[in-house]
C-alpha positions, 0 to 999 in steps of 0.5 A: 879927432883922435888917432887910434888903432883898430882895437882902440876903436873897437873898444870905444864902440863897445864901451859906448854900449856900457859894456865892461866885460869881454868873453874869449880865449886869449890868442894873438888875434886879440892880444892887443885888444885884451891888453888895452881893455884891461888898461881901461879897467874892463874885465876879460873872462877866458873859460877853457872852451869857446862854448863855455865862454858863450854860456858864461856870457849868457849867465852874465847877461841874465844878471845885468840885462846888458848885451855881451861881446865875445872875441873868437879866434879864427878857424877852430875858435870860431868853429867851437863857438857855433854851438854857443851861437845856436844857444844864444839864438834860441835863448834870445841873448843879445850878443856881438861875436867878433870873429877873427879871420886870416887875411882876405887874400886867402879867400881866393887862393886855389887848392892850398893847405890853409892852416886855421882857415875856412870860410866862416860866415856860411856856418852861421847863416841860419843862426845870426841875426846879422853877418858883417865882414869888415873888409875895409877899416872905413866900415868899422863903425857902421858894421859894429853899429849894425851888429848892436842894432840887430842884436837889440832890435825885436827879439834879441839875438846874436850877430856876427862881425868878422875881423880879418887880420889884414884890417887889424893893423888899421889906424883911425883919425875919427871923432868920438863914437856915437852913443847908442841913442844916436844910431839905434832905437833905445826907447820904445813905448807903446802907442797911446791908443793901444795903451788905453784899449789895454786899460779898458780891458783890464779895468772891466775884466772879471778875472784878469791874469798877468802872464810873465816870461823870462824876459821880465827878469833878464831885462832886470825889471823886477821892481817895475813889474812888481809895481804893475802886479800890485796895481792889477791885484790879480794872480800871476802866472809864470811861464816854464822859463820862470822860477823866480818870484817878483818881490812881494808877490809870493802869495799870488804867483803860480806856475802855469804848468800846475793844477792851480795855474791851469785853473787860473788860466782856464778861468781868466777872461783877460790875459796880460802877457809880458816877456814871453814868446807864447810858445810851445811850453805855454801851449801857444796860449790857446791849447790845453789849459787855455781851451776852456773860455778861449773864444771869449778871452781877451789877450794883451801882448807886450812884445818887441817884435811887431811881426810876432803879433798874432802868430801863435794866437790871435791878439786883441791889444798889441803893445809893441815896444820894449817892456822896460818902457811899456811896463811903467807906461802901463802902470801909470795909465792904470793909476785910477783903476782900483781892483781887489785880489780875487776871492779864489786866491786862498783856494789856489794857494792851498792847491799849490801848497798842498801839492808841494807838501804831498810831494814832500811827504812822499820823499823818503827821509833816511833812505840810502842812497839818498833820494834826489827829492831829499837832496833838493829839500835838505840842500835848498833850505839852508841857502841864503834868501838872496841866492841866485838859482841856476838849474841844469840837467834832466831828472835831478833838475826836475826834483830840484825845481819841484822841491825848492825850499827858498823863493829865488828872486833870480833863476835861470835854465835852458828853457828854450833850447832845452840843452844840458851842460850849460849850468856850470858856465852859466852859474859862473857868469851869473856869479861874476855879474852878481859879485861876491856878496850874493851867492849863486847855487847851481843845482844839477845832475852829474851828467850835465855837470861833467860837460864843462867841469874844467870851468871850475878852474875859471871860477877859482881863477876869477874868485867866483864863489858859486856853489855847485850841488850835484846829484850823482847817480853815475848815469844819464838818468832821463836816457836810462828812463827812456830805455826802460819806457821803450823796452822794459825795466830789465832792458840793457842801457848801453852807454847810459851809465858810467863807473861809480869811482867818479868823485866830483869833490876830489876833482874840485879840490884839485882845481883849488875849489872847496869839495864835499862828499855826502852819502847821508841825508843828515849831512847835506845841510852841514855840507852846504853851510861849510861850502858857503862859509869857505868863500870859494867855488864849491862842489858838493858831490851827493850820491843819490838813488839811481832808481829815482832818476830813471823812471818817468813815473816818479819824476815830478813835472814830467807829464806836464813836460810832455804836454809841451809837445802837444799833438805834434809828436812823441818825446824821447822816443816814448810812444804816446808821449802826448797825453790825452787832453784834460777833462772839462773843468780840470783846469788843464793839468794832468798832475801836480806839476812843479812847473819845470 
């Protein structure tokens, strides 16, 4: 039994989950907690805006696989974090938000001007997986436990714990906190019968395929998934969320949203899907490229949430549980199965590589302003092999995706929420998690980068040497393209552009970061190399051709991007955004897509 304060007890509960980092802006509500956390050797990360704190925590989660804890200040702090909570729910980030609040007697005061007070839980009722209010100190352990239990059970997501000022002064005389395996399910293997059914299907399959989503990578299961892929000896399809490649699997990995990927999907007879929701961007596993052969195709689905089985499409063998447990379990069960790589693999590789080369050949080499595709090529070919990719923005982001010149092992973008502006804080969180010896590259457009540009100061303060390569067209490129698509090339574009005097490199220097300004293609590579050598957070401002980012027809992957919306509506106000179904035997692709 130990005599503890509230903040000491909270930190014990948090550290029991192997969490060593807290995210939040310092405020009197959390002064004592932050002081004690630093005394214990924990890291405090305080960006300049609460939403940025959430986005930074997201990048940190994706590189560690650990749940995150955010400490939010009462009133405006809690209000500001609402956008971050929505982001977490859509991006499946397990998080516990500890929300400060004024004393509980304010709840029933009548018609008073209450400074920094509002009823907070109703704001989050449609977002949080769980909402708990610590009305009495005796509830602390059970409410924090439930918050972690809900955040980590089924589809991961955010939970809410309200901490009124009236209970912050409480003291405890309790035994040590329980480890996670004593109060929630921490391991969940699939049942043996289902595993054997899966093995039978995979053993007898003629054309199996391994379909991977972002869940494999954010759970840090690279090696385990690679071992399973090696055992299956089949092609790997990557969902739209995935731009990283499992180690050693470069030659057999293909974006679903590509011509080669479409052919693989349409010709498959057994699909093993892991770490994906089988959502809209995968045509729910039944439309577009999957239509051919759908009636006979068998599906094996690894999924934590039992209620998701059979919803988006019928599933033949559900493997319900945590992929961290099921992937090695399945690999072991396949021990006696021998398969050889398919003969068509060389053909699929040629289709994939030829499509990228054809796109590369179309990109001007010496145009000025620089073509965004040329920026993508010249900037990414000099990045270290172990660079972590963070991608953000609209048109520029698609060019970066299509023309990457290295194979990332870790990559992230807002693939479910479809937001922009998250890139800089997300890259900051990834860099903090990775440490200084492995660099993070943010590839983005200027409209997205400007959302949270103040976090450059946070990166400098935290000695996080991320490198930001920014395609600058002084515009909302996709929005400008949408104006043209709807009203013609000569239409005005209200508020879609801003002045050319914006200089991101100078802004970076003013924060204490490294800054570079580039106008010629031949200067891009050397600028990136100088930024890497600086050892500082760095921003490379590259002036790019406005026209290349403001016409839908020229943006790689855009037609496939529109395919995600199927027959359910137009996109970006463009009439007829959902293209016609693919012709029989085409493999389901309308163009050589980047997989964006």
